[in-house]
C-alpha positions as CSV (number, residue, x, y, z in Angstrom):
1,X,58.9,-18.9,93.4
2,X,56.5,-17.4,96.0
3,X,55.4,-14.6,93.6
4,X,54.9,-17.0,90.8
5,X,52.6,-19.2,93.0
6,X,50.6,-16.2,94.2
7,X,50.1,-14.9,90.6
8,X,49.0,-18.4,89.4
9,X,46.5,-18.9,92.3
10,X,45.1,-15.4,91.7
11,X,44.6,-16.1,88.1
12,X,42.7,-19.4,88.9
13,X,40.4,-17.5,91.3
14,X,39.7,-14.8,88.8
15,X,39.0,-17.3,86.0
16,X,36.4,-19.1,88.2
17,X,38.3,-22.4,88.4
18,X,38.0,-22.5,92.2
19,X,34.4,-21.4,92.5
20,X,33.1,-24.9,92.9
21,X,34.7,-25.4,96.3
22,X,31.9,-23.4,98.0
23,X,29.4,-26.0,96.8
24,X,31.2,-29.0,98.5
25,X,30.1,-30.1,101.9
26,X,32.7,-30.1,104.7
27,X,35.3,-32.9,104.1
28,X,34.3,-33.1,100.4
29,X,31.7,-35.7,101.2
30,X,28.2,-35.7,99.7
31,X,24.9,-37.1,100.9
32,X,23.9,-40.5,99.8
33,X,20.7,-41.5,98.1
34,X,18.1,-43.1,100.4
35,X,16.2,-46.2,99.5
36,X,13.2,-48.1,100.8
37,X,15.0,-51.4,100.4
38,X,17.0,-53.6,98.0
39,X,16.2,-54.0,94.3
40,X,15.4,-57.7,93.8
41,X,18.2,-59.3,91.8
42,X,17.5,-62.9,90.9
43,X,20.1,-65.6,89.9
44,X,18.4,-67.9,87.4
45,X,19.7,-71.5,87.3
46,X,21.6,-70.6,90.4
47,X,23.6,-72.9,92.7
48,X,23.4,-76.5,91.4
49,X,21.5,-78.9,93.7
50,X,24.6,-81.1,94.3
51,X,26.7,-78.0,95.2
52,X,24.4,-76.8,98.0
53,X,26.8,-75.5,100.6
54,X,26.9,-72.4,102.8
55,X,30.1,-71.2,101.1
56,X,28.3,-71.3,97.7
57,X,25.3,-69.3,99.0
58,X,27.6,-66.7,100.6
59,X,29.4,-66.5,97.2
60,X,26.1,-65.8,95.5
61,X,25.3,-63.1,98.1
62,X,28.8,-61.5,97.6
63,X,28.0,-61.2,93.9
64,X,25.2,-58.9,94.8
65,X,22.2,-61.2,94.3
66,X,19.2,-61.1,96.6
67,X,17.2,-64.0,95.2
68,X,18.2,-67.6,94.4
69,X,16.4,-69.9,92.0
70,X,17.2,-73.5,91.0
71,X,15.2,-76.6,90.6
72,X,15.5,-79.2,93.4
73,X,14.8,-83.0,93.1
74,X,12.5,-83.1,96.2
75,X,11.3,-81.1,99.2
76,X,14.2,-82.4,101.4
77,X,16.8,-80.8,99.1
78,X,14.6,-77.7,98.8
79,X,14.4,-77.3,102.6
80,X,18.2,-77.6,102.9
81,X,18.7,-74.8,100.3
82,X,16.2,-72.6,102.2
83,X,18.1,-73.0,105.4
84,X,21.5,-72.1,103.8
85,X,19.9,-69.2,102.0
86,X,18.5,-67.8,105.2
87,X,22.0,-68.0,106.8
88,X,23.4,-66.1,103.8
89,X,20.7,-63.4,103.8
90,X,19.1,-64.6,100.5
91,X,15.6,-65.2,99.4
92,X,14.5,-68.3,97.5
93,X,11.9,-69.1,94.8
94,X,10.6,-72.6,95.6
95,X,11.0,-75.1,92.8
96,X,10.5,-78.9,93.3
97,X,8.3,-81.6,91.8
98,X,6.0,-81.6,94.8
99,X,5.0,-78.0,94.2
100,X,3.0,-79.2,91.2
101,X,2.0,-82.7,92.3
102,X,0.9,-81.6,95.8
103,X,0.8,-77.8,95.8
104,X,-1.2,-77.2,99.0
105,X,0.9,-79.3,101.3
106,X,4.2,-78.2,99.7
107,X,3.2,-74.6,100.2
108,X,2.2,-75.2,103.8
109,X,5.6,-76.7,104.4
110,X,7.6,-73.7,103.1
111,X,5.3,-70.7,103.4
112,X,6.6,-69.7,106.9
113,X,10.3,-70.2,106.2
114,X,12.0,-66.8,106.4
115,X,13.9,-67.4,103.1
116,X,10.8,-68.1,101.0
117,X,10.1,-65.5,98.4
118,X,7.7,-67.2,96.0
119,X,6.9,-70.3,93.9
120,X,8.1,-71.2,90.5
121,X,5.5,-72.5,88.1
122,X,6.7,-72.7,84.5
123,X,9.0,-71.1,82.0
124,X,7.8,-69.4,78.7
125,X,4.3,-70.8,78.5
126,X,2.1,-70.5,75.4
127,X,-1.6,-69.5,75.7
128,X,-3.1,-73.0,75.6
129,X,-1.4,-73.7,79.0
130,X,-2.9,-70.5,80.6
131,X,-6.0,-72.1,82.1
132,X,-4.1,-74.9,83.8
133,X,-1.5,-72.4,85.1
134,X,-4.3,-70.2,86.4
135,X,-5.8,-73.1,88.3
136,X,-2.4,-74.1,89.7
137,X,-1.7,-70.5,90.8
138,X,-5.2,-70.4,92.5
139,X,-4.3,-73.5,94.5
140,X,-1.0,-72.0,95.7
141,X,-2.5,-68.6,96.5
142,X,-5.5,-70.2,98.4
143,X,-2.9,-71.4,100.9
144,X,-0.4,-68.6,100.7
145,X,-1.2,-65.2,99.3
146,X,1.7,-63.4,101.0
147,X,4.4,-64.8,98.6
148,X,4.3,-64.5,94.8
149,X,3.9,-67.1,92.1
150,X,6.5,-66.7,89.4
151,X,7.1,-67.5,85.8
152,X,8.6,-65.9,82.7
153,X,6.8,-65.0,79.5
154,X,8.2,-65.3,76.0
155,X,9.8,-62.3,74.2
156,X,8.6,-60.5,71.1
157,X,10.9,-62.4,68.8
158,X,9.1,-65.7,69.6
159,X,6.8,-66.4,66.5
160,X,3.1,-66.0,66.9
161,X,2.8,-69.8,66.3
162,X,4.8,-70.3,69.5
163,X,2.7,-67.8,71.5
164,X,-0.5,-69.0,70.0
165,X,-1.9,-65.5,70.1
166,X,-3.1,-62.8,67.8
167,X,-0.2,-60.5,68.8
168,X,2.5,-60.2,71.4
169,X,0.3,-57.7,73.3
170,X,-2.6,-60.1,73.1
171,X,-0.3,-62.8,74.6
172,X,0.7,-60.7,77.6
173,X,-2.8,-59.4,78.2
174,X,-4.4,-62.8,78.1
175,X,-1.8,-64.2,80.5
176,X,-2.6,-61.4,83.0
177,X,-6.3,-62.1,82.7
178,X,-6.1,-65.9,82.9
179,X,-3.1,-66.4,85.3
180,X,-3.5,-63.7,87.9
181,X,0.0,-63.5,89.4
182,X,1.3,-60.7,91.7
183,X,4.0,-59.7,89.2
184,X,4.8,-60.1,85.5
185,X,8.2,-61.3,84.1
186,X,9.6,-61.8,80.6
187,X,12.9,-62.8,79.1
188,X,14.5,-61.1,76.1
189,X,18.2,-61.5,75.2
190,X,18.8,-58.6,72.8
191,X,22.5,-58.7,72.1
192,X,23.4,-60.9,69.1
193,X,27.0,-60.5,68.0
194,X,27.9,-56.8,67.9
195,X,24.4,-55.5,67.6
196,X,21.0,-55.8,69.3
197,X,17.6,-57.1,68.2
198,X,15.4,-54.6,66.5
199,X,12.4,-55.5,68.7
200,X,14.3,-55.1,72.0
201,X,12.8,-51.7,73.0
202,X,9.5,-52.5,71.5
203,X,9.3,-55.5,73.9
204,X,10.0,-53.2,76.8
205,X,7.4,-50.7,75.5
206,X,4.7,-53.3,75.3
207,X,5.5,-55.2,78.4
208,X,5.9,-52.2,80.6
209,X,2.7,-50.7,79.3
210,X,0.7,-54.0,80.0
211,X,2.2,-54.2,83.5
212,X,1.3,-50.6,84.1
213,X,-2.3,-51.1,82.9
214,X,-2.6,-54.2,85.1
215,X,-1.2,-52.3,88.1
216,X,1.6,-54.8,88.6
217,X,5.4,-54.6,88.8
218,X,7.4,-56.3,86.1
219,X,10.8,-58.1,86.2
220,X,13.2,-58.3,83.3
221,X,16.5,-60.0,82.3
222,X,20.1,-59.6,81.2
223,X,22.0,-62.5,79.7
224,X,25.0,-63.7,81.7
225,X,25.9,-67.0,80.1
226,X,27.1,-67.1,76.5
227,X,25.6,-69.5,73.9
228,X,25.2,-69.3,70.2
229,X,24.4,-66.6,68.9
230,X,24.9,-64.7,72.2
231,X,28.4,-63.5,73.2
232,X,30.2,-63.5,76.5
233,X,28.8,-60.4,78.1
234,X,31.0,-57.3,78.7
235,X,30.2,-54.9,81.5
236,X,28.9,-52.5,78.8
237,X,26.5,-55.2,77.6
238,X,25.2,-55.8,81.1
239,X,24.7,-52.1,81.7
240,X,22.9,-51.7,78.4
241,X,20.4,-54.3,79.3
242,X,19.9,-53.5,83.0
243,X,19.7,-49.7,82.7
244,X,17.3,-50.1,79.8
245,X,15.1,-52.4,81.9
246,X,15.3,-49.9,84.8
247,X,14.5,-46.9,82.6
248,X,11.3,-48.6,81.6
249,X,10.3,-49.2,85.2
250,X,11.5,-52.8,86.0
251,X,11.1,-53.6,89.7
252,X,13.1,-56.8,89.6
253,X,16.2,-57.8,87.7
254,X,17.3,-61.3,86.6
255,X,20.3,-63.0,85.1
256,X,20.2,-66.0,82.9
257,X,22.2,-67.9,84.1
258,X,24.4,-67.8,87.2
259,X,25.7,-71.4,87.1
260,X,26.7,-72.5,83.6
261,X,24.3,-75.2,82.5
262,X,25.8,-78.6,81.6
263,X,26.0,-80.0,78.1
264,X,22.8,-79.4,76.1
265,X,22.1,-80.8,72.6
266,X,20.5,-77.5,71.6
267,X,22.7,-74.9,73.3
268,X,26.4,-74.6,73.8
269,X,26.3,-72.9,77.1
270,X,29.7,-71.6,78.2
271,X,31.4,-68.9,80.3
272,X,28.7,-68.2,82.8
273,X,29.5,-66.4,86.1
274,X,30.2,-69.8,87.6
275,X,31.8,-72.1,85.0
276,X,31.3,-75.8,84.3
277,X,34.3,-76.5,86.6
278,X,32.5,-74.7,89.5
279,X,35.0,-71.8,89.5
280,X,34.3,-68.1,89.0
281,X,34.8,-66.6,85.6
282,X,35.5,-62.9,84.8
283,X,31.7,-62.6,84.3
284,X,31.2,-63.1,88.0
285,X,33.2,-59.9,88.7
286,X,31.3,-58.0,86.0
287,X,28.0,-59.0,87.5
288,X,29.2,-58.1,91.0
289,X,30.1,-54.6,89.7
290,X,26.8,-54.3,87.9
291,X,24.8,-55.3,91.0
292,X,26.6,-52.9,93.2
293,X,25.7,-50.1,90.8
294,X,22.0,-51.2,90.8
295,X,21.7,-51.2,94.6
296,X,23.4,-47.8,94.8
297,X,20.7,-46.5,92.5
298,X,17.9,-48.4,94.2
299,X,16.6,-45.1,95.7
300,X,16.0,-43.9,92.1
301,X,14.4,-47.0,90.7
302,X,12.8,-49.1,93.4
303,X,9.2,-48.1,93.7
304,X,9.5,-45.5,90.9
305,X,6.7,-44.6,88.5
306,X,7.5,-44.0,84.9
307,X,6.4,-40.6,83.7
308,X,7.7,-41.1,80.2
309,X,10.3,-42.9,78.1
310,X,11.6,-41.4,74.8
311,X,14.5,-41.9,72.5
312,X,17.1,-39.7,70.7
313,X,19.1,-40.4,67.6
314,X,18.8,-40.2,63.9
315,X,17.2,-43.7,63.7
316,X,14.9,-44.7,66.5
317,X,14.3,-48.3,67.6
318,X,11.0,-49.8,66.4
319,X,8.0,-49.1,68.6
320,X,9.6,-46.2,70.4
321,X,8.8,-42.4,70.3
322,X,11.2,-39.5,69.8
323,X,12.1,-37.0,72.5
324,X,10.4,-33.8,71.5
325,X,9.6,-32.2,74.8
326,X,12.2,-31.8,77.5
327,X,11.3,-32.5,81.2
328,X,11.0,-29.5,83.5
329,X,14.4,-28.6,84.7
330,X,16.2,-29.5,81.5
331,X,17.0,-26.8,79.0
332,X,19.0,-28.8,76.5
333,X,19.5,-32.5,75.8
334,X,21.3,-33.6,72.7
335,X,23.2,-36.8,71.9
336,X,25.9,-37.5,69.2
337,X,26.1,-41.1,68.2
338,X,23.6,-44.0,68.1
339,X,21.2,-42.3,70.5
340,X,19.9,-42.7,74.0
341,X,17.0,-43.8,76.1
342,X,15.6,-40.8,78.0
343,X,13.4,-41.7,80.9
344,X,11.7,-39.5,83.4
345,X,10.8,-41.2,86.7
346,X,8.9,-40.2,89.9
347,X,9.9,-41.7,93.2
348,X,8.2,-40.2,96.3
349,X,8.6,-36.5,96.0
350,X,11.5,-36.5,93.5
351,X,11.7,-36.6,89.8
352,X,14.6,-38.3,88.1
353,X,16.1,-38.2,84.6
354,X,17.8,-41.3,83.3
355,X,19.9,-41.2,80.1
356,X,21.1,-44.6,78.7
357,X,23.6,-44.9,75.9
358,X,22.0,-47.3,73.4
359,X,25.4,-48.2,72.0
360,X,27.2,-50.9,74.0
361,X,30.3,-50.7,71.8
362,X,31.0,-46.9,71.7
363,X,30.8,-43.9,74.0
364,X,28.1,-41.3,73.4
365,X,28.6,-37.5,73.4
366,X,25.9,-35.9,75.5
367,X,25.1,-32.1,75.6
368,X,23.0,-31.4,78.7
369,X,22.0,-28.2,80.2
370,X,19.9,-28.2,83.4
371,X,18.5,-25.9,86.0
372,X,20.9,-24.7,88.8
373,X,19.3,-26.9,91.5
374,X,19.5,-30.2,89.5
375,X,21.7,-32.8,91.1
376,X,23.6,-35.8,89.6
377,X,23.4,-39.2,91.2
378,X,26.8,-40.9,91.1
379,X,27.4,-44.7,90.9
380,X,28.0,-45.0,94.6
381,X,24.7,-43.2,95.4
382,X,26.3,-39.9,96.2
383,X,24.2,-36.8,95.3
384,X,26.3,-34.0,93.9
385,X,25.4,-30.7,92.2
386,X,25.1,-31.2,88.4
387,X,26.8,-27.8,88.0
388,X,30.1,-29.4,89.0
389,X,30.2,-31.0,85.6
390,X,30.6,-29.7,82.1
391,X,27.6,-29.4,79.8
392,X,29.3,-31.8,77.4
393,X,29.9,-35.3,78.7
394,X,30.9,-38.6,77.3
395,X,28.6,-41.5,78.4
396,X,30.5,-44.8,78.3
397,X,29.2,-47.6,76.1
398,X,25.9,-49.0,77.4
399,X,26.1,-46.8,80.5
400,X,23.6,-44.4,82.1
401,X,23.7,-40.9,83.7
402,X,21.1,-40.1,86.3
403,X,19.9,-36.8,87.6
404,X,17.5,-35.6,90.3
405,X,15.4,-32.9,88.7
406,X,13.6,-31.8,91.8
């Protein structure tokens, strides 16, 4: 038996199967990615006003959220929510009727609260409301310029009649010119049934470009609560949306919604992270997993500058450009399947490669050859030599692989 073991071990050494042990740090632990802070993750339609308790805010924090947003009936209820959020380590976007009826005094009341993050104005406005929104924002910012004003713009699938603009780009550009907020945000829910909207990536192309030209960060969404025609999200669907947002440079992420809205004549909302009965659904756990991944990768994405976003595949999404030139440090990048988002980011002195599987139903075969010093960033933030892995990998549905190129 001893001779057989010796021969087997010798054969392994000669074949190179044990060569990787020299690249592992002592104890088989690897360094972790460093970050400048937490990626903002906002819960839209968060804890219901009549459920404002410390336990509920702690539950929200445990799900991986950093920001809370719900409408409150008055400033008294708003103040209670701020106090509980502070105890839970959460930030809050202010939303109550007095913020519009008496913005200056309402802002003065809340601007020094440690949990205050910003001020909610309106959702999905059309261009005719831009002048009034600009004036309202000016009144808020004249009192408090340290916290942001916040609203979401419509997606590309909204008709021009709803935007009241010449084009979607015109809509976004005019908003930035007429309502000078500190950040830009839009909602787009791409997954319909077992496919995604054809304008999903075009929306990201336009919005990220307008934000870049304006010199402002942008925030984007994933859908967490099912309603016709949108399905109950899987983890793959959440990854597909969030990693696509991040690949295009999003600096804040949002979920619609956290708490399942009540009965609505227009929408059959159901199966949100917190159900109508106030209990967690399986979506809560999926979002918790997703948010942990996002924060582990925050050193890649938070504060990153997009150097370029391209796509692979036989058929490219509308409004996108094919990958024709590989980033420095990459010798080969080929995909088999529906294709991938390929993003190159710069964060401090490091360049990163982000590869997102555009298929949230099937795995994608990736053929990747990189320089010897390239490192792979794992889902827990560990930094490992890319050479430990095969040049042929399977990327799970909707998932992303991330590499540090230098």
